[in-house]
N, CA, C and O atoms as CSV, one atom per row, in Angstrom:
chain,resi,resn,atom,element,x,y,z
A,1,ILE,N,N,-32.404,13.857,3.050
A,1,ILE,CA,C,-31.540,13.044,3.265
A,1,ILE,C,C,-30.466,12.552,2.730
A,1,ILE,O,O,-29.493,12.601,3.482
A,2,ILE,N,N,-30.230,11.969,1.421
A,2,ILE,CA,C,-29.951,11.630,0.812
A,2,ILE,C,C,-28.625,12.617,0.204
A,2,ILE,O,O,-27.425,12.366,0.314
A,3,THR,N,N,-29.197,13.679,-0.394
A,3,THR,CA,C,-28.480,14.606,-0.739
A,3,THR,C,C,-27.381,14.845,-0.303
A,3,THR,O,O,-26.341,14.985,-0.947
A,4,ARG,N,N,-27.635,14.945,1.485
A,4,ARG,CA,C,-26.632,14.966,2.873
A,4,ARG,C,C,-25.870,14.565,3.271
A,4,ARG,O,O,-24.935,14.973,3.960
A,5,THR,N,N,-26.461,12.768,2.495
A,5,THR,CA,C,-25.262,11.541,2.924
A,5,THR,C,C,-24.192,11.754,2.083
A,5,THR,O,O,-23.004,11.598,2.363
A,6,GLU,N,N,-24.867,12.273,0.601
A,6,GLU,CA,C,-23.920,12.210,-0.825
A,6,GLU,C,C,-22.792,13.279,-0.646
A,6,GLU,O,O,-21.725,13.357,-1.254
A,7,ALA,N,N,-23.320,14.127,0.397
A,7,ALA,CA,C,-22.026,15.403,0.434
A,7,ALA,C,C,-21.635,14.907,1.641
A,7,ALA,O,O,-20.410,15.029,1.672
A,8,LEU,N,N,-22.123,14.289,2.905
A,8,LEU,CA,C,-20.731,14.367,3.789
A,8,LEU,C,C,-19.482,12.827,3.359
A,8,LEU,O,O,-18.318,12.677,3.731
A,9,ALA,N,N,-20.321,11.948,2.496
A,9,ALA,CA,C,-19.513,11.068,2.118
A,9,ALA,C,C,-17.851,11.767,1.432
A,9,ALA,O,O,-16.694,11.769,1.851
A,10,SER,N,N,-18.585,12.328,0.125
A,10,SER,CA,C,-17.684,12.810,-0.354
A,10,SER,C,C,-16.328,13.573,0.217
A,10,SER,O,O,-15.130,13.649,-0.057
A,11,VAL,N,N,-17.443,14.184,1.360
A,11,VAL,CA,C,-16.154,15.492,2.503
A,11,VAL,C,C,-15.160,14.071,3.105
A,11,VAL,O,O,-13.933,14.133,3.170
A,12,LEU,N,N,-15.848,13.017,3.450
A,12,LEU,CA,C,-15.000,12.059,4.136
A,12,LEU,C,C,-14.459,11.358,2.946
A,12,LEU,O,O,-14.676,10.358,3.630
A,13,LEU,N,N,-14.123,11.043,2.187
A,13,LEU,CA,C,-13.466,10.769,0.896
A,13,LEU,C,C,-12.418,11.141,0.706
A,13,LEU,O,O,-11.369,10.504,0.610
A,14,ASP,N,N,-12.708,12.727,0.603
A,14,ASP,CA,C,-11.560,13.764,0.317
A,14,ASP,C,C,-10.626,13.795,2.120
A,14,ASP,O,O,-9.661,14.481,2.458
A,15,ILE,N,N,-10.848,13.507,2.346
A,15,ILE,CA,C,-10.305,13.293,3.599
A,15,ILE,C,C,-9.443,12.133,4.024
A,15,ILE,O,O,-8.352,12.173,4.592
A,16,TRP,N,N,-10.161,11.074,3.629
A,16,TRP,CA,C,-9.332,9.961,4.359
A,16,TRP,C,C,-10.139,8.538,2.891
A,16,TRP,O,O,-11.026,7.684,2.895
A,17,GLY,N,N,-8.950,9.173,1.720
A,17,GLY,CA,C,-9.361,8.661,0.581
A,17,GLY,C,C,-8.699,6.618,0.862
A,17,GLY,O,O,-8.720,6.057,-0.234
A,18,SER,N,N,-8.337,5.903,1.712
A,18,SER,CA,C,-8.337,4.645,1.502
A,18,SER,C,C,-9.511,4.346,1.751
A,18,SER,O,O,-9.619,3.133,1.568
A,19,LEU,N,N,-10.562,4.830,2.104
A,19,LEU,CA,C,-12.190,4.657,2.293
A,19,LEU,C,C,-12.753,4.256,0.951
A,19,LEU,O,O,-13.738,3.538,1.124
A,20,GLY,N,N,-12.469,4.471,-0.396
A,20,GLY,CA,C,-12.936,5.181,-1.029
A,20,GLY,C,C,-13.324,3.619,-2.050
A,20,GLY,O,O,-12.720,2.749,-1.425
A,21,GLU,N,N,-13.895,3.051,-3.047
A,21,GLU,CA,C,-14.132,1.737,-3.779
A,21,GLU,C,C,-12.380,1.341,-4.165
A,21,GLU,O,O,-11.584,2.042,-4.790
A,22,ALA,N,N,-12.132,-0.176,-3.473
A,22,ALA,CA,C,-10.985,-0.660,-4.196
A,22,ALA,C,C,-10.815,-0.369,-5.945
A,22,ALA,O,O,-11.756,0.012,-6.641
A,23,ARG,N,N,-9.774,-0.567,-6.333
A,23,ARG,CA,C,-9.506,-0.122,-7.721
A,23,ARG,C,C,-9.719,-1.637,-8.057
A,23,ARG,O,O,-10.636,-1.522,-8.870
A,24,MET,N,N,-9.478,-2.972,-7.969
A,24,MET,CA,C,-9.700,-3.999,-8.813
A,24,MET,C,C,-10.712,-4.238,-9.212
A,24,MET,O,O,-11.810,-3.939,-8.744
A,25,ASP,N,N,-10.431,-4.861,-10.213
A,25,ASP,CA,C,-11.877,-5.238,-11.219
A,25,ASP,C,C,-10.946,-6.961,-10.836
A,25,ASP,O,O,-9.963,-7.467,-10.295
A,26,ASP,N,N,-12.595,-7.314,-11.869
A,26,ASP,CA,C,-12.023,-9.495,-12.032
A,26,ASP,C,C,-10.576,-9.595,-12.314
A,26,ASP,O,O,-9.867,-10.390,-11.697
A,27,SER,N,N,-9.986,-8.578,-13.500
A,27,SER,CA,C,-8.455,-9.420,-14.220
A,27,SER,C,C,-6.944,-8.323,-13.233
A,27,SER,O,O,-5.792,-8.036,-13.557
A,28,SER,N,N,-7.734,-8.045,-12.083
A,28,SER,CA,C,-6.430,-7.382,-11.446
A,28,SER,C,C,-6.789,-8.764,-10.051
A,28,SER,O,O,-7.474,-7.918,-9.475
A,29,ASP,N,N,-6.853,-9.444,-9.542
A,29,ASP,CA,C,-6.933,-10.892,-8.821
A,29,ASP,C,C,-5.551,-11.242,-8.723
A,29,ASP,O,O,-4.948,-11.909,-9.564
A,30,TYR,N,N,-5.046,-10.752,-7.630
A,30,TYR,CA,C,-3.439,-11.302,-7.540
A,30,TYR,C,C,-3.554,-13.002,-6.426
A,30,TYR,O,O,-2.576,-13.732,-6.265
A,31,SER,N,N,-4.552,-13.205,-5.988
A,31,SER,CA,C,-4.307,-14.566,-5.204
A,31,SER,C,C,-3.913,-15.391,-5.859
A,31,SER,O,O,-4.331,-15.314,-7.014
A,32,GLY,N,N,-2.972,-16.562,-5.572
A,32,GLY,CA,C,-2.440,-17.248,-6.115
A,32,GLY,C,C,-1.250,-16.641,-7.000
A,32,GLY,O,O,-0.439,-17.453,-7.444
A,33,LYS,N,N,-1.107,-15.527,-7.241
A,33,LYS,CA,C,-0.097,-15.377,-8.052
A,33,LYS,C,C,1.413,-15.422,-7.287
A,33,LYS,O,O,1.259,-15.117,-6.104
A,34,LYS,N,N,2.368,-15.617,-7.506
A,34,LYS,CA,C,4.078,-15.686,-6.620
A,34,LYS,C,C,4.997,-15.247,-7.130
A,34,LYS,O,O,5.608,-15.708,-8.094
A,35,PRO,N,N,5.321,-13.739,-6.187
A,35,PRO,CA,C,5.797,-12.716,-6.971
A,35,PRO,C,C,7.136,-13.242,-6.849
A,35,PRO,O,O,7.522,-14.127,-6.084
A,36,ARG,N,N,7.938,-12.440,-7.887
A,36,ARG,CA,C,9.703,-12.588,-7.953
A,36,ARG,C,C,10.743,-11.705,-7.579
A,36,ARG,O,O,11.931,-11.914,-7.334
A,37,ALA,N,N,9.705,-10.152,-7.590
A,37,ALA,CA,C,10.656,-9.035,-8.045
A,37,ALA,C,C,9.618,-7.776,-7.518
A,37,ALA,O,O,8.438,-7.852,-7.174
A,38,LEU,N,N,10.371,-6.790,-7.581
A,38,LEU,CA,C,8.983,-5.357,-7.444
A,38,LEU,C,C,10.696,-4.628,-8.115
A,38,LEU,O,O,11.889,-4.724,-7.827
A,39,SER,N,N,9.642,-3.752,-9.360
A,39,SER,CA,C,10.662,-3.153,-9.972
A,39,SER,C,C,10.284,-1.146,-9.749
A,39,SER,O,O,9.157,-0.748,-10.042
A,40,ILE,N,N,10.855,-0.609,-9.475
A,40,ILE,CA,C,10.724,0.513,-9.470
A,40,ILE,C,C,11.660,1.427,-9.667
A,40,ILE,O,O,12.664,1.708,-9.013
A,41,LEU,N,N,11.220,1.854,-10.637
A,41,LEU,CA,C,12.239,3.725,-11.339
A,41,LEU,C,C,13.522,2.394,-12.128
A,41,LEU,O,O,14.693,2.731,-11.951
A,42,GLY,N,N,13.383,1.417,-12.691
A,42,GLY,CA,C,14.215,0.934,-13.201
A,42,GLY,C,C,15.312,-0.297,-11.845
A,42,GLY,O,O,16.193,-1.037,-12.282
A,43,ASP,N,N,15.044,-0.246,-10.640
A,43,ASP,CA,C,16.196,-0.752,-9.942
A,43,ASP,C,C,14.858,-1.913,-9.383
A,43,ASP,O,O,13.673,-1.700,-9.125
A,44,ILE,N,N,15.890,-3.478,-9.345
A,44,ILE,CA,C,15.065,-4.330,-8.882
A,44,ILE,C,C,15.347,-4.754,-7.719
A,44,ILE,O,O,16.490,-4.720,-7.263
A,45,PHE,N,N,13.893,-5.404,-6.826
A,45,PHE,CA,C,14.448,-5.186,-5.853
A,45,PHE,C,C,13.538,-6.821,-5.444
A,45,PHE,O,O,12.318,-6.950,-5.548
A,46,GLU,N,N,14.669,-8.107,-4.903
A,46,GLU,CA,C,14.439,-9.629,-5.039
A,46,GLU,C,C,13.248,-9.262,-4.572
A,46,GLU,O,O,12.989,-8.186,-4.032
A,47,VAL,N,N,12.267,-10.456,-4.847
A,47,VAL,CA,C,11.452,-10.911,-3.292
A,47,VAL,C,C,10.964,-12.041,-3.775
A,47,VAL,O,O,11.052,-12.365,-4.959
A,48,THR,N,N,10.229,-12.942,-2.572
A,48,THR,CA,C,9.442,-14.101,-2.881
A,48,THR,C,C,8.187,-14.458,-2.209
A,48,THR,O,O,7.585,-15.518,-2.040
A,49,THR,N,N,7.956,-13.058,-1.832
A,49,THR,CA,C,6.693,-13.257,-1.015
A,49,THR,C,C,5.830,-11.716,-0.894
A,49,THR,O,O,6.275,-10.570,-0.954
A,50,TRP,N,N,4.118,-12.326,-0.660
A,50,TRP,CA,C,3.597,-10.650,-0.522
A,50,TRP,C,C,4.601,-9.741,0.311
A,50,TRP,O,O,5.360,-8.823,0.001
A,51,ARG,N,N,4.250,-10.454,1.623
A,51,ARG,CA,C,4.977,-9.897,2.706
A,51,ARG,C,C,6.336,-8.732,2.258
A,51,ARG,O,O,6.435,-7.538,2.544
A,52,ALA,N,N,7.144,-9.497,1.572
A,52,ALA,CA,C,8.005,-8.754,1.052
A,52,ALA,C,C,8.000,-7.635,0.250
A,52,ALA,O,O,8.765,-6.707,0.515
A,53,ILE,N,N,7.278,-7.586,-0.657
A,53,ILE,CA,C,6.545,-6.418,-1.178
A,53,ILE,C,C,6.271,-5.748,-0.420
A,53,ILE,O,O,7.025,-4.775,-0.415
A,54,LEU,N,N,5.237,-5.699,0.602
A,54,LEU,CA,C,4.616,-5.200,1.583
A,54,LEU,C,C,5.638,-3.832,2.306
A,54,LEU,O,O,5.395,-2.640,2.496
A,55,ILE,N,N,7.103,-4.882,2.624
A,55,ILE,CA,C,7.794,-4.491,3.900
A,55,ILE,C,C,8.559,-3.258,2.713
A,55,ILE,O,O,8.623,-2.087,3.087
A,56,THR,N,N,8.912,-3.513,1.803
A,56,THR,CA,C,9.698,-3.151,0.714
A,56,THR,C,C,9.088,-2.002,0.147
A,56,THR,O,O,9.673,-1.076,-0.414
A,57,MET,N,N,8.019,-2.114,0.310
A,57,MET,CA,C,7.046,-0.776,-0.235
A,57,MET,C,C,7.029,0.448,0.817
A,57,MET,O,O,7.217,1.651,0.640
A,58,ALA,N,N,6.740,-0.283,1.956
A,58,ALA,CA,C,6.471,0.524,3.281
A,58,ALA,C,C,8.279,1.237,2.742
A,58,ALA,O,O,8.253,2.125,1.889
A,59,GLU,N,N,9.734,0.767,3.310
A,59,GLU,CA,C,10.113,1.565,3.180
A,59,GLU,C,C,11.327,2.156,2.036
A,59,GLU,O,O,12.396,2.654,2.389
A,60,LEU,N,N,10.989,2.015,0.946
A,60,LEU,CA,C,10.702,2.685,-0.502
A,60,LEU,C,C,9.949,3.817,0.100
A,60,LEU,O,O,10.525,4.899,-0.016
A,61,GLY,N,N,8.674,3.838,0.784
A,61,GLY,CA,C,7.656,4.940,1.472
A,61,GLY,C,C,8.374,5.782,2.525
A,61,GLY,O,O,7.851,6.846,2.859
A,62,ILE,N,N,9.348,5.458,2.992
A,62,ILE,CA,C,10.002,6.357,3.688
A,62,ILE,C,C,11.202,7.182,3.539
A,62,ILE,O,O,11.532,8.178,4.182
A,63,GLU,N,N,11.893,6.489,2.413
A,63,GLU,CA,C,13.098,6.828,1.658
A,63,GLU,C,C,12.261,7.855,0.256
A,63,GLU,O,O,13.037,8.289,-0.595
A,64,PHE,N,N,11.218,8.082,0.140
A,64,PHE,CA,C,10.699,8.994,-0.698
A,64,PHE,C,C,10.117,10.535,-0.025
A,64,PHE,O,O,9.981,11.592,-0.642
A,65,GLY,N,N,9.756,10.187,1.849
A,65,GLY,CA,C,10.082,10.921,1.720
A,65,GLY,C,C,8.192,11.555,2.309
A,65,GLY,O,O,7.823,12.640,2.758
A,66,VAL,N,N,7.382,10.178,1.987
A,66,VAL,CA,C,5.324,10.141,2.293
A,66,VAL,C,C,5.237,9.514,3.714
A,66,VAL,O,O,4.305,9.954,4.386
A,67,PHE,N,N,5.981,8.623,4.277
A,67,PHE,CA,C,5.503,8.367,5.558
A,67,PHE,C,C,4.657,8.986,5.916
A,67,PHE,O,O,3.578,8.818,5.347
A,68,GLU,N,N,4.750,10.009,7.045
A,68,GLU,CA,C,3.572,10.287,7.297
A,68,GLU,C,C,1.973,10.554,6.297
A,68,GLU,O,O,0.821,10.580,6.729
A,69,GLU,N,N,2.467,10.724,4.862
A,69,GLU,CA,C,0.982,10.185,4.286
A,69,GLU,C,C,0.235,9.215,4.121
A,69,GLU,O,O,-0.963,9.284,3.846
A,70,MET,N,N,1.087,7.906,4.327
A,70,MET,CA,C,1.428,6.925,4.284
A,70,MET,C,C,0.372,6.288,5.267
A,70,MET,O,O,-0.424,5.406,4.947
A,71,ARG,N,N,0.549,7.187,7.196
A,71,ARG,CA,C,0.186,7.198,7.777
A,71,ARG,C,C,-1.198,7.198,7.793
A,71,ARG,O,O,-1.967,6.314,8.170
A,72,GLU,N,N,-1.453,8.447,7.276
A,72,GLU,CA,C,-2.827,9.182,7.268
A,72,GLU,C,C,-3.641,8.273,6.436
A,72,GLU,O,O,-4.699,7.893,6.938
A,73,ARG,N,N,-3.336,7.856,5.253
A,73,ARG,CA,C,-3.641,6.859,3.868
A,73,ARG,C,C,-4.250,5.400,4.876
A,73,ARG,O,O,-5.443,5.100,4.919
A,74,PHE,N,N,-3.095,4.595,5.660
A,74,PHE,CA,C,-3.568,3.472,6.258
A,74,PHE,C,C,-3.663,3.516,7.521
A,74,PHE,O,O,-2.896,2.604,7.830
A,75,PRO,N,N,-4.104,3.976,8.586
A,75,PRO,CA,C,-3.971,4.123,10.029
A,75,PRO,C,C,-3.987,2.820,10.470
A,75,PRO,O,O,-3.336,2.690,11.507
A,76,ARG,N,N,-4.610,1.571,9.966
A,76,ARG,CA,C,-4.322,0.538,10.761
A,76,ARG,C,C,-3.359,-0.079,10.404
A,76,ARG,O,O,-2.806,-0.965,11.055
A,77,THR,N,N,-3.061,0.305,9.365
A,77,THR,CA,C,-1.491,-0.282,8.894
A,77,THR,C,C,-0.234,-0.481,9.888
A,77,THR,O,O,0.522,-1.440,10.048
A,78,PHE,N,N,-0.306,0.862,10.530
A,78,PHE,CA,C,1.194,1.278,11.144
A,78,PHE,C,C,0.649,1.560,12.437
A,78,PHE,O,O,-0.440,2.102,12.628
A,79,THR,N,N,1.683,1.057,13.578
A,79,THR,CA,C,1.724,1.805,14.783
A,79,THR,C,C,3.195,2.368,15.614
A,79,THR,O,O,3.985,3.217,15.202
A,80,THR,N,N,3.243,1.697,16.724
A,80,THR,CA,C,4.177,2.671,17.894
A,80,THR,C,C,4.778,1.727,18.241
A,80,THR,O,O,6.001,1.681,18.373
A,81,THR,N,N,3.935,0.763,18.455
A,81,THR,CA,C,4.148,-0.167,19.710
A,81,THR,C,C,4.424,-1.371,18.776
A,81,THR,O,O,4.062,-1.281,17.603
A,82,ASP,N,N,4.966,-2.357,19.164
A,82,ASP,CA,C,5.119,-4.150,18.961
A,82,ASP,C,C,3.899,-4.886,18.933
A,82,ASP,O,O,3.465,-5.119,20.062
A,83,ARG,N,N,3.307,-5.262,18.120
A,83,ARG,CA,C,1.644,-6.018,18.566
A,83,ARG,C,C,2.490,-7.299,17.434
A,83,ARG,O,O,3.642,-7.300,17.000
A,84,GLU,N,N,1.434,-8.225,17.243
A,84,GLU,CA,C,1.433,-9.607,16.822
A,84,GLU,C,C,1.593,-9.352,15.624
A,84,GLU,O,O,1.198,-8.200,15.450
A,85,ARG,N,N,2.057,-9.912,14.425
A,85,ARG,CA,C,1.984,-9.850,13.172
A,85,ARG,C,C,2.168,-8.477,12.310
A,85,ARG,O,O,1.681,-8.119,11.238
A,86,TYR,N,N,3.032,-7.883,13.180
A,86,TYR,CA,C,3.687,-6.257,12.656
A,86,TYR,C,C,5.291,-6.728,12.715
A,86,TYR,O,O,5.745,-7.614,13.439
A,87,VAL,N,N,6.071,-5.853,11.706
A,87,VAL,CA,C,7.544,-5.979,11.651
A,87,VAL,C,C,7.888,-4.998,11.763
A,87,VAL,O,O,7.142,-4.105,11.360
A,88,LEU,N,N,9.230,-4.625,12.383
A,88,LEU,CA,C,9.257,-3.689,12.765
A,88,LEU,C,C,10.407,-2.504,11.562
A,88,LEU,O,O,11.451,-3.004,11.143
A,89,LEU,N,N,10.128,-1.358,11.242
A,89,LEU,CA,C,10.594,-0.297,9.974
A,89,LEU,C,C,11.708,0.336,10.589
A,89,LEU,O,O,11.701,0.588,11.794
A,90,PRO,N,N,12.975,0.700,9.604
A,90,PRO,CA,C,13.503,1.697,9.735
A,90,PRO,C,C,13.300,2.799,10.658
A,90,PRO,O,O,14.104,2.898,11.585
A,91,ASN,N,N,12.016,3.950,10.520
A,91,ASN,CA,C,11.620,4.926,10.973
A,91,ASN,C,C,11.376,4.465,12.947
A,91,ASN,O,O,11.182,5.432,13.682
A,92,GLY,N,N,11.397,3.575,13.359
A,92,GLY,CA,C,11.057,3.110,14.634
A,92,GLY,C,C,9.512,2.933,14.105
A,92,GLY,O,O,9.097,2.444,15.156
A,93,TRP,N,N,8.560,2.958,13.414
A,93,TRP,CA,C,7.046,2.380,13.297
A,93,TRP,C,C,7.431,0.908,13.113
A,93,TRP,O,O,8.419,0.350,12.635
A,94,TRP,N,N,6.008,0.382,13.802
A,94,TRP,CA,C,5.850,-0.969,13.004
A,94,TRP,C,C,4.891,-1.156,12.242
A,94,TRP,O,O,3.853,-0.725,12.745
A,95,LEU,N,N,4.658,-1.911,10.571
A,95,LEU,CA,C,3.555,-2.202,9.860
A,95,LEU,C,C,3.066,-3.611,9.962
A,95,LEU,O,O,3.900,-4.474,10.232
A,96,TYR,N,N,1.438,-4.054,9.723
A,96,TYR,CA,C,0.833,-4.724,10.199
A,96,TYR,C,C,1.400,-5.186,8.410
A,96,TYR,O,O,1.381,-4.513,7.379
A,97,THR,N,N,1.934,-6.819,8.713
A,97,THR,CA,C,1.827,-7.475,7.606
A,97,THR,C,C,0.877,-8.391,7.382
A,97,THR,O,O,0.555,-8.533,6.202
A,98,SER,N,N,0.517,-8.832,7.915
A,98,SER,CA,C,-0.835,-9.706,7.806
A,98,SER,C,C,-1.883,-9.590,6.630
A,98,SER,O,O,-3.078,-9.560,6.926
A,99,LYS,N,N,-1.399,-9.507,5.006
A,99,LYS,CA,C,-2.205,-8.685,4.123
A,99,LYS,C,C,-2.540,-9.662,2.998
A,99,LYS,O,O,-1.687,-10.482,2.657
A,100,SER,N,N,-3.646,-9.624,2.447
A,100,SER,CA,C,-3.694,-10.830,1.130
A,100,SER,C,C,-2.839,-9.928,-0.139
A,100,SER,O,O,-2.490,-8.771,-0.374
A,101,ALA,N,N,-2.775,-11.219,-0.720
A,101,ALA,CA,C,-2.421,-10.312,-1.996
A,101,ALA,C,C,-2.630,-8.913,-2.938
A,101,ALA,O,O,-2.032,-8.143,-3.690
A,102,ASN,N,N,-3.446,-9.081,-2.548
A,102,ASN,CA,C,-5.097,-8.182,-3.646
A,102,ASN,C,C,-4.368,-6.677,-2.476
A,102,ASN,O,O,-3.985,-5.653,-3.041
A,103,ALA,N,N,-4.293,-6.781,-1.044
A,103,ALA,CA,C,-4.414,-5.652,-0.448
A,103,ALA,C,C,-2.910,-5.002,-0.367
A,103,ALA,O,O,-2.531,-3.832,-0.323
A,104,VAL,N,N,-2.207,-6.265,-0.367
A,104,VAL,CA,C,-0.644,-5.631,-0.512
A,104,VAL,C,C,-1.388,-4.669,-1.866
A,104,VAL,O,O,-1.586,-3.480,-1.618
A,105,MET,N,N,-1.770,-5.178,-3.212
A,105,MET,CA,C,-1.341,-4.389,-4.330
A,105,MET,C,C,-2.066,-3.361,-4.013
A,105,MET,O,O,-1.549,-2.328,-4.436
A,106,ASP,N,N,-3.370,-3.132,-3.261
A,106,ASP,CA,C,-3.857,-1.389,-3.265
A,106,ASP,C,C,-3.038,-1.381,-2.328
A,106,ASP,O,O,-3.382,-0.225,-2.081
A,107,PHE,N,N,-2.433,-1.537,-1.724
A,107,PHE,CA,C,-1.015,-0.352,-0.975
A,107,PHE,C,C,-0.515,0.076,-1.437
A,107,PHE,O,O,-0.299,1.288,-1.411
A,108,CYS,N,N,0.171,-1.190,-2.481
A,108,CYS,CA,C,1.957,-0.441,-3.996
A,108,CYS,C,C,0.693,0.606,-4.485
A,108,CYS,O,O,0.725,1.772,-4.094
A,109,GLU,N,N,-0.089,0.269,-5.100
A,109,GLU,CA,C,-0.686,1.149,-5.661
A,109,GLU,C,C,-0.768,3.071,-5.114
A,109,GLU,O,O,-0.260,4.085,-5.593
A,110,LYS,N,N,-1.701,2.806,-3.875
A,110,LYS,CA,C,-1.527,3.733,-3.102
A,110,LYS,C,C,-0.327,4.495,-3.085
A,110,LYS,O,O,-0.235,5.626,-3.561
A,111,THR,N,N,0.817,3.716,-2.397
A,111,THR,CA,C,1.873,4.326,-2.148
A,111,THR,C,C,2.555,4.926,-3.102
A,111,THR,O,O,3.021,6.021,-2.787
A,112,THR,N,N,2.759,4.545,-4.176
A,112,THR,CA,C,3.674,4.512,-5.732
A,112,THR,C,C,2.057,6.349,-6.044
A,112,THR,O,O,2.037,7.481,-6.527
A,113,ASP,N,N,1.580,5.852,-5.687
A,113,ASP,CA,C,0.788,7.599,-6.510
A,113,ASP,C,C,1.101,8.456,-5.497
A,113,ASP,O,O,0.886,9.647,-5.719
A,114,LEU,N,N,1.715,8.038,-4.069
A,114,LEU,CA,C,2.093,8.813,-2.896
A,114,LEU,C,C,3.642,9.473,-3.001
A,114,LEU,O,O,4.115,10.479,-2.472
A,115,MET,N,N,4.080,8.725,-3.684
A,115,MET,CA,C,5.436,8.821,-3.798
A,115,MET,C,C,5.583,9.697,-5.218
A,115,MET,O,O,6.575,10.369,-5.499
A,116,GLY,N,N,4.615,9.578,-5.899
A,116,GLY,CA,C,4.100,10.629,-6.760
A,116,GLY,C,C,4.737,9.613,-8.616
A,116,GLY,O,O,5.045,10.099,-9.704
A,117,LEU,N,N,4.677,8.069,-8.119
A,117,LEU,CA,C,5.403,7.650,-9.485
A,117,LEU,C,C,4.164,7.192,-10.538
A,117,LEU,O,O,2.995,7.420,-10.228
A,118,SER,N,N,4.504,6.548,-11.768
A,118,SER,CA,C,3.344,6.547,-12.501
A,118,SER,C,C,2.910,5.134,-12.622
A,118,SER,O,O,3.658,4.385,-11.994
A,119,ASP,N,N,2.065,4.615,-13.150
A,119,ASP,CA,C,1.946,2.740,-13.657
A,119,ASP,C,C,3.145,2.371,-14.268
A,119,ASP,O,O,3.793,1.381,-13.928
A,120,GLU,N,N,3.521,3.296,-15.341
A,120,GLU,CA,C,4.597,2.603,-15.589
A,120,GLU,C,C,6.133,2.874,-14.919
A,120,GLU,O,O,7.097,2.170,-15.223
A,121,GLU,N,N,6.183,3.589,-14.311
A,121,GLU,CA,C,7.676,3.082,-13.042
A,121,GLU,C,C,7.436,2.377,-12.403
A,121,GLU,O,O,8.196,2.381,-11.435
A,122,TRP,N,N,6.505,1.454,-12.359
A,122,TRP,CA,C,6.930,0.434,-11.284
A,122,TRP,C,C,6.232,-0.617,-11.600
A,122,TRP,O,O,5.322,-0.370,-12.392
A,123,GLU,N,N,6.399,-2.492,-11.023
A,123,GLU,CA,C,5.626,-3.426,-11.765
A,123,GLU,C,C,5.778,-4.558,-10.303
A,123,GLU,O,O,6.172,-4.406,-9.147
A,124,VAL,N,N,5.517,-5.109,-10.685
A,124,VAL,CA,C,5.782,-6.658,-9.845
A,124,VAL,C,C,6.076,-8.006,-10.166
A,124,VAL,O,O,5.300,-8.926,-9.909
A,125,LEU,N,N,6.957,-8.123,-10.610
A,125,LEU,CA,C,7.337,-9.483,-11.705
A,125,LEU,C,C,6.273,-10.607,-10.895
A,125,LEU,O,O,5.895,-10.756,-9.733
A,126,TYR,N,N,6.070,-11.180,-11.990
A,126,TYR,CA,C,5.751,-12.981,-10.993
A,126,TYR,C,C,6.492,-14.315,-11.861
A,126,TYR,O,O,6.743,-14.384,-13.064
A,127,GLU,N,N,6.692,-15.156,-10.952
A,127,GLU,CA,C,7.259,-16.105,-11.590
A,127,GLU,C,C,6.432,-17.132,-12.588
A,127,GLU,O,O,7.029,-18.032,-13.179
């Protein structure tokens, strides 16, 4: 039973990686930090909230052509219908924006992976 469970869990994580272990450790708690900008490939996007970072990163994912992969990775983050706590994206999809700072950074890390960016090619700048 244990062997079968581990095999099924492995298959599940291959299909739906967002269910895997969180990447955060004690040194990556973003709660209480105030963002001021998002830097991607040398371009600076001025932001003042984690919500703005989330929206900007989703829009960049659309521009980079990885939106379908983002929808697969974050199935509860996107919808085709207007709902409370969602914002309309340029492609007509709605983005859930009520996320913690840590959840936004997890979204950013996974989205930049889909975009093919290394950790050195993007960062959040703080006040």
